N, C-alpha and C positions, 0 to 999 in steps of 0.2 A: 429429595434435595440432599446435597452434600452437607455434612455438618460443619458448623463454623469453627474456625481454628482458635478463636478467642472472642472476647467481648466486642460487640459491634459499636461503632460511634453513633449511638442513638441521638444524642443531643445535636450533634453536628448535622445529622441527616434531617432532623426537624428544622434546623436553621436553614439548610439549603432549600428544603421544600417551601418554607415560609418566604424565601426570596424568589425561587423559580416560578412557583405557581402564579403569583400576581404579575410577575414580569411577562410570563407567557401570554396571559389574557390581555394585558395592557398593550404589549407590542403587536400582537396578532390583531387585536381589535383596531388599533390605530392604522395598520396597513390596510385592513378591510375598509375602514372609513375613508382613507386617502384614495383608494382605488375607486370607491363609489362616487367620489366627487369629480373624477376625471372622465373626459369624453373620448380619450384615445386608448382605452383598454381593449386589447385585441385577444385573439385566441389562436390556438394551433391544434387542429383536429384532423386525424387521418380518416379516410372514408370508411375503413373497416371498423372503426369504433362504433358505428351505428348498429353493429350486430352484437355489441356487448350487452348482455341481458341485464335488466334491473332486477335484483334479487333482494327483496325487502329484509329478509332475516339476517343478511350479512351486516346490517347496521349494528348487530350485537358485537361481533368481533371488531368492527370499526370503532365502536365506543370503548371497547375493553382496553384500548391502548392507554386511556387516561388512568385506569386502575394500575396497569403495569408501570406507568410513569411514576406514580406516587410510591408504589411498593419498591421500585428499583433502588431508591435511595437508602432503603433499610435493608436491602440484600447485601450491600457492600460490607466486607468484613473488616476493613481497616480504613483509617483516615486517608491514606494515600489513594486507595482504590476509590473511595467515596468522592474525593476532590477531583480525581481524573474523570470519573463518570459524570459528575455534575458539570465540569467544564465542557464535556462533550455535549451535554444537553443545552448548555448556555450558548456554545459556539454555533450549534445547529440553528437555534432560535435567531441569533443575531444575523447570521449570514442569510438565512432564508428570508427574514423580514427585509433585509437590505435589498434582496432580489425582488421581493414583492413591491417595494417602493420604487425601484429603478425601472423594472420591466413588468408592470402589472398585467395579469392575464385573467381571463374569465372562462368559467365553465359554461358551455352553450346549450346543453340538453335540458329540456323541461322534464323534471322528475314527475312520475305519476303520483297521484295522491295516495297517501298511505292510510292504512286502517289498523285498528287495534293497537297493541303494545308497540309494534314496529313503527306504526304511523306516529305514535306519540314521541318515540325516540327521534324520528326524523324532524318532528315539529320543534322539539327542544334544540336539536342541532341547528336547525334553520334560524332559531331566534338570535344566534350570535355568529354563526358561520355562514356568511354570504358567499355567492359563487365567485369569489376572487381568491387571491393568495394561492395560486396554482403551481407554478414551476419555480423552483424545485419543490416538490411536495414535502412539506414539513412533517406530515404524517409518516411518510416513508423514511425520511431521514431519522426521525425519532425511533421508528421501528427497527432500523438497522442497529442503532445504538443500544436499544433495550434488548434486542435479540442476542447481541454479542454478550451482554452482561448476564442474562438469565441462562444462556447456554453454558457459560463459564461456570456457573454454580449448580448446574444440574447434571445428573448422571443417569444411566440406564433408561428406564421408561420415561422418567421425567424429562430427560433431554429430548427424546422423540416427541413428547407432547409439546414442549417449547417450540420445536421446529415446525410441527404441524400447525399450531395456533398462529405462529408468526407468518407462515405462508397464507393462512386464511385472512389475517389482517391485511397483508399486502394485496391480496386479490380484492378485498372489500372496498378499497378506494375506487376501484373501477365499477364493481357491481352495485354500489350504492349511488353511482352517478355523482360522485363528489369530485373526481379528477379525470382529466384526459390522460392518454397514455404517456405523452411527453413528460408529464410531471413525475412519473414513476422512476425511470432511469436517472433523471436529474436529481431526484430526491435521494436515491440510493447512492449516487456519487457523492452528494453532500454528506450523507451519513458516514460513508467510508473515509471521507476527508477528516471528519471529526475523530474517528477511531485512530487514524494515522497521527493526528496532531497530539492526541492525549492517550497514549498507550497505558494499559493497566499494569503491565509486567516489565516495563523498561522506561528509561528516561524519554521525555518528549524530544523529538528532533529539534524543537526550538531551543532546547537546553544548550546545545552546542552551536547555535546560530551565530554566524559571523561572516561578513562578506570577505571572500577570498582575495588575496593579493597576487595570486598566481595567474599570469596572463593566459596560459594555456587553458586553465579552467574557465576563464571568462569567455574565451573564444568559443569553447564548446557549449557553454551556457547560452550564448547568444544564438548559436546555430540551432540548438534544440528549441529555444523560445521562438525563433523566427519560423521554424517548421511547424511549431504548434499553432502559431498565428495563421499560417497558410491553411492548416487543417480546419481551423475554426471558420476562416473565411469561405473555404470550400463548402462546409456544412451550411452556412448561412446562405450562400449564393445558390446552391443547388436545391437544398431542402429535401423533403421526403426522407428516404432511407439514408441519404447522405448526412443527415443530422447525427448519425452515429459517429461521424468524424470529430464531433465535439469531444468524444471520449479520447480519441487520439490526441487532440489538442491539449486536454487536461493532463494526460500522461506525460507528454513532452514538456509541458510547462513545469510539472513537478520535477522531472529529471533536470531541467534547466536550473531550478531552485537548488537541487542537490549539488550541482556543479558550482553554482555561484556562492552558496552560503552554508548549506546544511552539511554537505560532505557525504561520505559513505553511510553514515547513520540514517540518512533519509530513506534508504532502501529497506531498513529494518530487518536485516538478515541475521538469523540466529540458528545455529545447528544446521546450517545449509539451506534453511527455508526462510522466505520472506514472511512478514506478518500477513494475515488475511487481508487487512486493509491495504497494504502495499500491493499485494497481488491484484486486488480489485481495481485500484487506481491506475496501476502501471501495466495492466495486461496487454494493451496494444503495443507498448514499447517492448515489453518482455518477449512477446511473440516475434517482433521484428529483430530483436537482438539475438534470439535463439536461431532464427533462420539465417541471419548474417553469419553467425559463428559456424554453423554447419556448412554454409556455402563456401566460406574461405578455407575451410579445412577438409573439404570433400576429397581432395587428392593427396592428402597428407596422412601419415600414420596418426592415429588418435593419441597415442602415447609413445614415448621413446625413452630408452634407458640411457642415462647420462654417465653415471659411474657408481660403483658400489651398489647400494640399494636405493638409489634416488632416480626417479623417473620424472619426465616432464610431458605435459600434454594439455589438451582441452578438458573441459569438465567431463568427467567420465560417465560411461554407461555401466550397467551391471556387467555386460560382457567384457568391458575393458578391465574392470576390477577383478573379475574371476579369472580371466585368461592369464593375467600377469601376477596374480597372487598378491595384489596390493593390500597392505596391512594398515596403512594410514594415508589420509588425504590432507594436504595443506592447500587450502583454497585461497587464492589471492584476489578473487573477484568480489565485487560488492553487489552487482546488479542481478545476477542469475542464480536460480536455486540449483542445488546439487543434492542428490541422495547419498548419504554417508554409507548406506548399505551395510550397517553393522561395523564399519571400520572406525578407527580413531579418526576424528575429524577436528581440524583447527582452521579457523578463518582469520586471515589478515586482510581485511577488505581494502581495496584500492580502486578508485574510480577508473573506468575504462579510458584508455588513451592519455592517462595522466601518470607521469613517473612517480613511483613511490618515494616517500620521504626516507631519509637514511635510517631513522629510528624504526620504521616499518621493516626495512630490509634487514636490519640487525635482528629484529624480533623473529622474522621469518627464517633467517639463517639459523638462529638458535633453536627454533622449533624443528627444523629439518634434522639438525644434528641430534636433538633429543629423541626424536621418533625413529631415526634410522636404525638404531640397534634392535628395534622390535620387528623388523621386517621391511619389505619394499615400501618406500614412501613415494606417493605421486604428488608432485607440485603442479597445480593446474590453475588456469583462468579460462576466460571465455573461449579463446582460440589456442592458448598455449604458445603465444608468440612473443608477448612483451612482459606482462606482469609476472608470470611464472618464470620466464627466462631471467628476468632481473633478480628474482628471489634465489633461483638456483645458482646464478653467477655469484651473488653475494655470499652464498654458503660455500661455494668452491674457494673463494678468496679467504673468507673468515676461517675455514677449516684447514687452510694450507694446501689444498689440493690444486690450486692454481696460484701462480706467483703474483698475478695482478689481474685487473679487470679484463684486459684484452685477451689474456690467455684463457680466462674463464669463459668469455663469450665465444672464443674460437672452439673450445671444447663442446659447448652446447650446440653451436652451429653445425658441428660435424655430424650430429645425430638428428638435428631439427633445423635444416637450412633456412626455413622460412621465418625464423625469428626476426623481430624488428625492435631494435633498441636505439633510441635517440641519444643525442649528446647528453641530455639530462639524465637518462637512464645510466649511461656510462659513468657519469660523474658520481652518481650515488653508489654504484658498484665499486668505483675506485676509492671511495671513502672507507671501504671495509679494511680491516686489519686482521692478519692471520692470528688465530688464537695461540697463546703461549703453550708450548709443549714440554 
């Protein structure tokens, strides 16, 4: 394990454990009691699950998560990390129990009688864990949270051991006949949501939460939310493999939330990469956005030189960077990852299809001017048609290379004719003022 950077908040860790442990058993037990009193408890089982073997010894890794749960609070190095981790555990508990109460489900297989030490462990487990509280699997949600924390503090062989044991715990929910398959991906999604809500290395997206007053952002938010509802309805209506469409729905609902209230910070992009939680939650959307970007730019040059050492284009590949000797990348996108490839990288994230604020354009223009003297600068976004074009146009005006916004846009359109800049884009560019010389 990596060495601690300073004294750990031991007392606060004990305080969190003193609260979380009783809350876990009380809330989980109440959900079990509630489901046991209801006559409408259903189940969701795929035919292939009948071939999942019952492996008695996997009760050991299954039980081990309780030890990791308690130890995790004392692994945290700082008060901030501890509080964020504890909030993850608490959020997973609250949301999972809410699902258990609203949509109770039951495990349907009859577990074979156990013998020896493994049988005793199953007996102890069965004394309080009845065949309810299924989807989303709280066990899997907590595993995702604990896995992220222990992997963060492990290195070398220890990290590989953490990964291997975490996989074993994940498999054990099926081989101990505690959960049906549907509980696993839904539990993992819940765990990733908790990681996204309470990052350990950056502010929570809730910190900047505020409903937008931008009409365009609301229009896009409603479109994404509506499409997400369609995906969820499709999953429920068709069932079977179509249940994976729930993932699409969750991804689009999260994107809608980013447009309506959270903003670019909801994508959790840093150094060109999204956080692992954002990747997991948004993967269906990210795949669609990437394909869309490649489709609309398939007949266009990937990058084009505007003037001096400033280029414009879509998010670059290794070939683009090497071919044109790009020394720095100014990325205006919020939603898609980009590899910096060892180049200087600066991100001014702007939501797709939303004009950048004047302050963002000023900052982007200043960044372009600052980096330009070090070699060719590529200003990019998903397609290289709007956000990057607005940034380059702002730089052309602010640097005095264009007398006004119209001249700047005409200069860019000459090398990239497909650019799309709305009246709002043009207004922001027009607010630029040439730098004093």
